[in-house]
ZADRENDREN-408329 format. One record per residue (C-alpha): residue in three letters; y, x, z. Coordinates in Angstrom, 1 decimal. Layout:
<atoms>
  type       v       u       w
   ala       Y       X       Z
...
</atoms>
This chain:
<atoms>
  type       v       u       w
   met    86.1   174.7   179.6
   ala    82.8   176.3   180.6
   gly    83.1   174.8   184.1
   glu    83.6   171.3   182.6
   ala    80.6   171.8   180.3
   ile    78.4   172.6   183.3
   ala    79.6   169.7   185.4
   ile    78.9   166.9   182.8
   pro    75.1   167.4   182.5
   ala    74.8   167.5   186.3
   ala    76.6   164.1   186.7
   val    74.7   162.3   184.1
   pro    71.2   162.5   185.8
   ala    72.8   161.4   189.1
   arg    74.4   158.4   187.4
   arg    71.2   157.5   185.7
   lys    69.3   157.8   189.0
   leu    71.8   155.5   190.7
   ser    71.6   152.9   187.9
   leu    67.8   153.0   188.0
   trp    67.8   152.5   191.7
   arg    70.2   149.5   191.3
   val    67.9   148.0   188.7
   leu    64.8   148.4   190.9
   ser    66.5   147.0   194.0
   gln    67.8   143.9   192.0
   ser    64.3   143.4   190.5
   met    62.7   143.5   193.9
   ala    65.3   141.0   195.2
   tyr    64.5   138.6   192.4
   val    60.8   139.0   193.0
   val    61.1   138.2   196.7
   leu    63.4   135.2   195.9
   ile    61.0   133.8   193.3
   ala    58.0   134.3   195.6
   gly    59.9   132.5   198.4
   phe    61.0   129.7   196.1
   thr    57.4   129.2   194.8
   phe    55.9   129.3   198.3
   thr    58.4   126.7   199.5
   leu    58.1   124.4   196.5
   leu    54.3   124.6   196.1
   pro    53.4   122.0   198.9
   phe    55.9   119.5   197.4
   val    54.4   120.0   193.9
   tyr    50.9   119.5   195.3
   val    51.9   116.3   197.1
   phe    53.7   115.0   194.0
   leu    50.6   115.7   191.7
   ser    48.2   114.3   194.3
   ser    50.0   111.0   194.3
   phe    48.7   110.5   190.8
   lys    45.1   111.1   191.8
   thr    42.4   108.6   192.5
   asn    41.1   108.3   196.1
   ala    37.8   109.8   195.0
   glu    39.5   112.9   193.5
   leu    41.6   113.4   196.7
   arg    38.4   113.6   198.8
   arg    36.8   116.1   196.4
   val    35.8   119.5   197.8
   pro    37.1   121.9   196.7
   pro    40.3   120.0   196.0
   thr    41.9   120.0   192.5
   phe    45.6   120.9   192.0
   ile    46.3   119.1   188.7
   pro    45.0   115.5   188.4
   glu    42.0   115.3   186.1
   ser    42.7   111.6   185.3
   pro    46.3   110.8   186.2
   thr    47.0   107.2   187.2
   leu    50.0   105.1   188.3
   glu    47.8   102.7   190.2
   asn    49.0   104.1   193.6
   tyr    52.6   103.5   192.8
   val    52.0   100.0   191.4
   thr    50.1    99.1   194.5
   val    52.8   100.4   196.9
   ile    55.6    98.7   195.0
   ser    53.8    95.4   194.8
   asp    52.6    95.4   198.5
   arg    54.2    92.5   200.2
   gln    53.3    93.8   203.7
   leu    55.3    97.0   203.1
   ala    58.3    95.1   201.7
   leu    59.6    98.3   200.1
   his    62.9    96.7   199.0
   arg    63.7    95.7   202.6
   ile    63.1    99.0   204.2
   phe    65.1   100.7   201.4
   tyr    67.9    98.3   202.1
   asn    67.7    99.0   205.9
   ser    67.7   102.8   205.4
   gly    70.4   102.7   202.8
   ile    72.8   100.6   204.9
   val    72.2   102.8   207.9
   ala    72.4   106.1   206.0
   leu    75.5   105.2   204.0
   ser    77.4   103.6   206.9
   arg    76.6   106.5   209.2
   thr    77.6   109.1   206.6
   val    80.9   107.5   205.6
   leu    82.0   106.8   209.2
   thr    80.9   110.3   210.4
   leu    82.9   112.0   207.6
   leu    86.0   110.0   208.5
   ile    85.7   110.7   212.2
   ser    84.8   114.3   211.8
   ser    87.6   115.1   209.4
   phe    90.2   113.2   211.4
   ala    89.1   114.8   214.7
   gly    89.0   118.3   213.1
   tyr    92.6   117.7   211.8
   ile    93.8   116.8   215.2
   phe    92.2   119.7   217.0
   ala    93.4   122.1   214.3
   arg    97.0   121.0   214.0
   tyr    98.1   119.4   217.3
   arg    98.6   121.0   220.7
   phe    98.0   118.7   223.7
   thr    96.8   118.9   227.3
   gly    93.1   119.5   227.6
   arg    92.7   120.3   223.9
   asn    90.4   123.3   224.4
   leu    88.5   121.5   227.1
   phe    87.8   118.5   224.9
   phe    86.8   120.7   222.0
   gly    84.5   122.7   224.2
   met    82.8   119.6   225.4
   ile    82.2   118.5   221.8
   leu    80.8   121.9   220.9
   ala    78.5   121.7   224.0
   gln    76.6   118.9   222.2
   leu    75.3   121.5   219.8
   met    73.5   123.2   222.7
   ile    72.0   120.1   224.2
   pro    68.7   118.8   222.7
   phe    68.7   115.1   221.7
   gln    65.8   114.4   224.0
   val    68.1   115.2   227.0
   val    70.7   112.6   226.1
   met    68.2   110.1   224.6
   ile    67.7   108.0   227.8
   pro    71.5   107.7   228.7
   leu    72.2   106.9   225.1
   tyr    69.6   104.2   225.1
   leu    71.0   102.7   228.3
   leu    74.5   102.6   226.7
   thr    73.0   101.0   223.6
   val    71.4    98.3   225.8
   lys    74.8    97.7   227.6
   met    76.5    97.2   224.2
   gly    73.8    94.7   223.2
   leu    72.8    96.7   220.1
   ile    69.1    97.0   220.7
   asp    66.9    95.9   217.7
   thr    69.9    95.9   215.3
   leu    70.9    98.3   212.6
   trp    74.1    99.0   214.4
   ala    72.0   100.7   217.1
   leu    71.2   103.3   214.4
   ile    74.8   103.8   213.4
   ile    77.3   103.5   216.3
   pro    75.7   105.8   219.0
   leu    75.3   108.7   216.5
   leu    78.7   108.8   214.9
   ile    80.2   111.7   216.8
   asp    79.0   114.8   215.0
   ala    79.9   118.0   216.8
   tyr    79.0   120.2   213.9
   gly    81.1   118.1   211.5
   ile    84.1   118.3   213.7
   phe    83.7   122.0   214.0
   val    83.5   122.5   210.3
   ala    86.5   120.3   209.6
   lys    88.6   122.1   212.2
   gln    87.8   125.5   210.7
   phe    88.8   124.4   207.2
   val    92.0   122.7   208.4
   glu    93.1   125.8   210.4
   asn    92.9   127.9   207.2
   phe    95.2   125.4   205.3
   pro    98.8   126.7   204.8
   ser   101.2   125.2   207.4
   glu   104.1   125.4   205.0
   ile   102.6   122.6   202.8
   leu   102.2   120.3   205.8
   glu   105.8   121.0   206.9
   ala   107.1   120.3   203.4
   ala   105.2   117.0   203.3
   arg   106.8   116.0   206.7
   leu   110.3   116.9   205.3
   asp   109.6   114.7   202.3
   gly   109.0   111.8   204.7
   ala   105.2   111.7   204.7
   ser   103.6   110.1   207.7
   glu   100.9   112.0   209.7
   phe    98.2   109.7   208.5
   gly    99.5   110.2   204.9
   ile    99.3   113.9   205.3
   tyr    95.8   113.6   206.5
   trp    94.7   111.2   203.8
   arg    96.6   112.6   200.8
   ile    96.6   116.4   201.5
   ile    93.9   117.3   204.0
   met    91.1   115.1   202.8
   pro    91.1   116.3   199.2
   gln    91.0   119.9   200.5
   leu    88.0   119.1   202.6
   gly    86.0   117.9   199.6
   pro    83.4   120.7   199.5
   ala    82.9   120.8   203.3
   leu    82.6   117.0   203.5
   ala    80.2   116.9   200.6
   ser    77.8   119.3   202.4
   leu    78.3   117.5   205.7
   gly    77.7   114.2   204.0
   ile    74.4   115.4   202.5
   leu    73.2   116.7   205.9
   thr    74.2   113.5   207.7
   phe    72.6   111.3   205.0
   met    69.3   113.3   205.2
   ala    69.3   113.2   209.0
   ser    69.8   109.5   209.0
   trp    67.3   108.8   206.2
   asn    64.6   110.9   207.9
   asp    65.3   110.0   211.5
   tyr    62.2   108.7   213.3
   leu    62.5   109.1   217.0
   trp    65.7   107.1   217.7
   pro    64.7   104.2   215.4
   leu    61.3   104.1   217.1
   ile    63.0   103.6   220.4
   val    65.7   101.0   219.5
   ile    64.0    99.0   216.7
   thr    61.3    96.5   217.5
   ser    61.3    94.0   214.7
   pro    59.2    94.8   211.6
   glu    61.9    93.4   209.2
   lys    64.4    96.0   210.6
   arg    62.2    99.0   210.2
   thr    63.6   102.0   208.3
   ile    61.7   104.4   206.0
   pro    60.1   106.7   208.6
   leu    58.9   103.8   210.7
   ala    57.5   102.0   207.7
   leu    55.7   105.2   206.5
   val    54.0   105.7   209.8
   trp    52.9   102.1   209.9
   tyr    51.7   102.3   206.3
   ser    49.7   105.5   207.0
   thr    47.9   103.8   209.9
   gln    47.1   100.7   207.8
   his    45.9   102.7   204.8
   gly    44.8   106.0   206.3
   ala    41.6   105.8   204.3
   asn    43.5   105.6   201.0
   gln    45.5   108.8   200.9
   gly    46.8   108.2   197.4
   leu    48.8   105.1   198.6
   val    50.4   107.1   201.4
   leu    51.4   110.0   199.2
   ala    52.9   107.6   196.6
   ala    54.9   105.8   199.3
   ala    56.1   109.1   200.6
   met    57.3   110.2   197.2
   leu    59.1   107.0   196.6
   thr    61.0   107.4   199.9
   leu    62.1   110.9   198.9
   leu    63.7   109.7   195.6
   pro    67.1   108.8   197.1
   ile    67.4   112.2   198.8
   phe    66.9   114.0   195.5
   ile    69.5   111.8   193.8
   val    72.1   112.4   196.5
   tyr    71.4   116.2   196.5
   phe    71.7   116.6   192.7
   ile    74.9   114.6   192.6
   ala    76.6   116.7   195.3
   gln    75.0   120.1   194.8
   arg    78.1   121.4   193.0
   trp    80.2   120.9   196.2
   ile    77.5   122.6   198.3
   val    77.7   125.7   196.2
   glu    81.5   125.6   196.3
   gln    81.6   125.3   200.0
   ala    79.2   128.3   200.4
   ser    81.3   130.3   198.1
   gln    84.5   129.4   199.9
   ser    82.9   130.2   203.3
   ala    81.8   133.6   202.1
   phe    85.2   134.3   200.7
   lys    87.0   133.4   203.9
</atoms>
């Protein structure tokens, strides 16, 4: 009894010290995360607020953070500018981004399913060649890809922004890793029930790849929407310009009016935010599943 009475007071301070250290460490982690989040978000908030400033206020030294006299004049001017043709460039970028995203997801998921569940001659060699694309900068393959695009007769068309970039090595790798972790017994049971191979892929594998495909889709959509170098090479007609090309042209035409350029940039970012907020649940789910696996 006496020994137990002596042991209890000695354990309590140690337990309190451990809980205090845990609270301090978690508090420091939250402080670092909040500081990083604020540091990352601050430039975007400044650009967003600056798009509501007049040109005179934008040139003021020292600069102001919050607009003194907020105005929508910049947005009205950008939307009504016929030279920019905002509806046309949104249409071009939307067609390219959506088409490239959908086709890339279909190709990546199907290729990942084949590499994960089928054994054939040269399987590892072909998969290694696909993964090698991750280590090769785009600038290295840009000229051969351009020559192939010329041979296919796709120059100065929206198809030139879609077809040459459909094979996504990262997407195939992600799909393959997810399919490999899927129970083989379920696939064998589907085959015994008379399901075709394409039916297994479409009805069983595709629903299971939802979180992975959602994350891959957002990355592909953002890459296509923000792509500048490749459209600059293959697009020559003003009516086929995408968002990045139009923004660069607009900034050169209205470089003296920074408010118009900032307003145009904010308008072009709107679809990215919409897509992200719609699919953010699947991004978190994929991250959780990847950490669990």
